[in-house]
C-alpha positions as CSV (number, residue, x, y, z in Angstrom):
1,M,-1.3,-1.6,11.4
2,V,-2.3,-4.9,13.0
3,V,-5.5,-4.6,14.9
4,K,-5.7,-6.8,18.0
5,S,-8.6,-5.3,19.8
6,W,-11.7,-3.2,19.0
7,A,-10.1,-0.5,21.2
8,Y,-7.6,0.2,18.4
9,I,-10.1,1.0,15.7
10,D,-10.2,4.7,14.8
11,Y,-13.7,5.2,13.6
12,S,-13.1,9.0,13.0
13,E,-11.9,8.2,9.5
14,C,-15.0,6.2,8.7
15,P,-17.7,8.0,6.7
16,E,-20.1,9.2,9.4
17,H,-23.4,7.9,7.8
18,L,-21.8,4.3,7.7
19,R,-20.0,4.4,11.0
20,E,-22.5,2.4,13.0
21,D,-22.9,-0.2,10.2
22,F,-19.1,-0.6,10.1
23,R,-18.9,-0.9,13.9
24,N,-21.8,-3.4,14.1
25,Y,-20.3,-5.6,11.4
26,L,-16.8,-5.6,12.9
27,E,-17.6,-5.8,16.6
28,R,-20.8,-7.9,16.5
29,G,-20.9,-9.7,13.2
30,V,-24.1,-7.9,12.1
31,E,-24.7,-8.3,8.4
32,P,-24.6,-4.9,6.7
33,G,-26.7,-3.5,3.9
34,G,-26.1,-4.1,0.2
35,F,-23.6,-1.3,-0.4
36,L,-21.4,-2.0,2.6
37,T,-21.5,-5.8,2.0
38,K,-20.2,-5.3,-1.5
39,V,-17.5,-2.9,-0.2
40,L,-16.4,-5.6,2.3
41,E,-16.4,-8.3,-0.3
42,S,-14.2,-6.1,-2.6
43,D,-16.9,-6.1,-5.2
44,L,-16.4,-2.6,-6.9
45,I,-19.1,-2.9,-9.5
46,G,-21.6,-4.3,-7.0
47,A,-20.8,-1.5,-4.5
48,C,-21.3,1.1,-7.2
49,L,-24.7,-0.4,-8.2
50,A,-25.9,-0.7,-4.6
51,A,-24.7,2.7,-3.4
52,D,-27.0,5.6,-2.8
53,G,-25.9,9.1,-3.9
54,T,-23.9,9.8,-0.7
55,S,-22.2,6.4,-0.6
56,K,-21.1,6.7,-4.2
57,L,-19.2,9.8,-3.3
58,L,-17.6,8.1,-0.3
59,L,-16.5,4.8,-1.9
60,Y,-12.8,5.7,-1.7
61,A,-13.1,6.8,2.0
62,C,-14.8,3.4,2.8
63,A,-12.0,1.5,1.1
64,K,-9.3,3.5,2.8
65,F,-10.9,3.0,6.2
66,L,-11.1,-0.7,5.7
67,W,-7.5,-1.0,4.5
68,Q,-6.2,1.1,7.4
69,Q,-8.3,-0.2,10.3
70,F,-10.0,-3.6,9.8
71,P,-8.3,-6.9,10.3
72,L,-7.6,-8.6,6.9
73,I,-9.6,-11.7,8.0
74,S,-12.8,-9.6,8.1
75,Y,-13.0,-8.4,4.5
76,G,-11.8,-9.0,1.0
77,S,-14.1,-11.7,-0.4
78,K,-17.6,-13.2,0.1
79,D,-16.1,-16.1,2.0
80,K,-14.3,-13.8,4.4
81,V,-17.4,-11.7,5.0
82,N,-19.6,-14.7,5.6
83,D,-17.0,-16.3,7.9
84,W,-16.8,-13.0,9.9
85,I,-20.6,-12.9,10.2
86,I,-21.0,-16.5,11.4
87,G,-18.4,-16.2,14.1
88,G,-15.0,-14.8,13.1
89,W,-15.9,-11.5,14.9
90,Y,-16.4,-13.4,18.1
91,L,-13.1,-15.3,18.0
92,F,-11.0,-12.3,16.9
93,E,-10.0,-11.3,20.4
94,G,-9.3,-14.9,21.5
95,R,-12.7,-15.6,22.9
96,S,-14.0,-19.1,22.8
97,K,-17.5,-20.2,22.0
């Protein structure tokens, strides 16, 4: 699935207690907390160490949601996450600064 607009993101598959953080990151470039940042960076060990009890149980659901819904340019490494936060989110729909 190639996402071309926020309207196509199905947040119903996102773990509920992280839904707002995922949305704020993707749609506004808001830097998430430690666990979600590590998930977005594809840092498995870091995500496990930063997770609270609930998040540990939902790590697979988070990864699946990212893979199915988020544009590839928004996650996968520290550089991609940093680029998204500093402006990639804004340019994603063809906006100009």
